[in-house]
C-alpha positions in Angstrom: 19.2 -7.1 -6.9 15.9 -8.7 -8.0 13.6 -7.5 -10.5 10.7 -6.9 -7.7 13.1 -4.9 -5.5 14.2 -2.8 -8.4 10.7 -2.0 -9.4 9.7 -1.4 -5.8 12.4 1.4 -5.7 11.1 2.7 -9.0 7.6 3.3 -7.5 9.0 4.8 -4.5 11.0 7.1 -6.3 8.0 8.1 -8.5 5.9 8.7 -5.4 8.3 10.8 -3.8 8.6 13.1 -6.7 4.9 13.0 -7.1 4.4 14.2 -3.2 6.8 17.1 -3.8 5.4 18.5 -6.9 1.9 18.1 -5.3 3.1 20.0 -2.4 4.6 22.7 -4.0 1.8 23.1 -6.7 -0.9 23.2 -4.0 1.0 25.9 -2.0 1.4 27.9 -5.1 -1.8 27.5 -6.4 -3.6 28.1 -3.0 -1.4 31.4 -2.6 -2.9 32.4 -5.6 -6.3 31.6 -4.9 -6.1 33.7 -1.6 -4.8 36.5 -3.7 -7.6 36.3 -6.1 -10.0 35.9 -3.2 -8.7 38.8 -1.8 -8.5 40.9 -4.5 -12.1 40.1 -5.5 -13.0 40.7 -2.0 -11.9 44.2 -2.1 -12.8 44.9 -5.6 -16.4 44.1 -6.3 -19.1 44.8 -3.6 -21.0 41.7 -4.7 -18.1 39.3 -4.0 -17.7 41.1 -0.5 -21.2 40.0 0.3 -20.5 36.2 -0.2 -19.8 34.1 2.8 -16.7 33.0 4.1 -17.4 29.2 3.2 -17.9 30.1 -0.3 -14.7 32.1 -0.5 -13.1 29.3 1.4 -14.4 27.0 -1.0 -13.0 29.0 -4.1 -9.4 28.8 -2.4 -9.7 25.1 -1.7 -10.6 24.7 -5.3 -7.4 26.6 -6.7 -5.4 24.3 -4.2 -6.6 21.4 -5.2 -6.3 22.0 -8.8 -2.7 23.1 -8.1 -2.1 20.0 -6.2 -3.4 17.7 -9.1 -1.8 19.4 -12.0 1.4 19.6 -10.0 1.7 16.3 -9.1 0.5 14.9 -12.6 2.9 17.1 -14.5 5.9 16.2 -12.3 4.7 12.2 -12.8 4.7 12.7 -16.6 8.1 14.4 -16.6 9.5 11.7 -14.4 8.0 8.6 -16.5 9.2 10.7 -19.6 12.8 10.6 -18.3 12.7 6.8 -17.0 11.3 6.0 -20.5 14.3 7.7 -22.3 17.2 6.4 -19.9 15.4 3.0 -20.5 15.6 3.6 -24.1 19.2 4.2 -24.1 20.3 1.5 -21.7 18.4 -1.1 -24.2 20.0 0.7 -27.1 23.4 0.1 -25.8 22.5 -3.3 -25.0 21.1 -4.2 -28.7 24.1 -2.7 -30.2 26.6 -4.6 -27.7 24.7 -7.8 -28.6 24.7 -7.3 -32.1 28.4 -6.9 -32.0 28.6 -10.3 -30.4 26.5 -11.8 -33.0 23.4 -12.0 -30.7 19.7 -10.7 -31.5 18.8 -8.5 -28.7 15.7 -10.3 -27.4 14.2 -9.4 -23.8 16.1 -12.5 -22.3 19.4 -11.5 -23.8 18.9 -7.9 -23.0 17.9 -9.0 -19.4 21.3 -11.3 -19.1 23.3 -8.0 -20.6 21.8 -5.8 -17.8 22.8 -8.2 -15.2 26.2 -8.8 -16.4 26.7 -4.9 -16.9 25.4 -4.5 -13.3 27.6 -7.1 -11.9 30.7 -5.7 -13.9 29.9 -2.4 -12.5 29.7 -3.6 -8.9 33.1 -5.6 -9.4 34.6 -2.2 -10.5 33.3 -0.5 -7.4 34.3 -3.2 -5.0 38.0 -3.2 -6.8 38.3 0.4 -6.4 37.4 0.2 -2.6 39.9 -2.4 -1.7 43.3 -1.5 0.2 46.3 -1.5 -1.9 48.3 -4.7 -0.7 51.2 -4.5 -2.9 52.8 -2.0 -1.0 54.7 -3.8 1.9 55.6 -1.7 5.0 59.0 -2.4 6.8 
């Protein structure tokens, strides 16, 4: 797996998280905006006299705020999780490399990561092979 394809997958995953959260945030805040405008319409005569486009503008303002805030919060949370998992992997790599007597440079960590990925793929592939030691007769 190349570094570029891995980066593209991470970007796509972050985009998906952000779109879902933005949609939920916009729906939630838009519903809240409709509720506020409806309440204000029935509670205050001055607001009741405002035009429909102004009321729609207020609702769209709530909706846009919910969209932006929801997407931003989700992306910040996603990035924090990614940083935390990346930190854990790098820490594991530095410890393993130190046990081997190597300094955990960027190059060595990249080699360790590639080796670890290859080992995991081998384990997965070996687990999926049929058992040929059993003879049928």
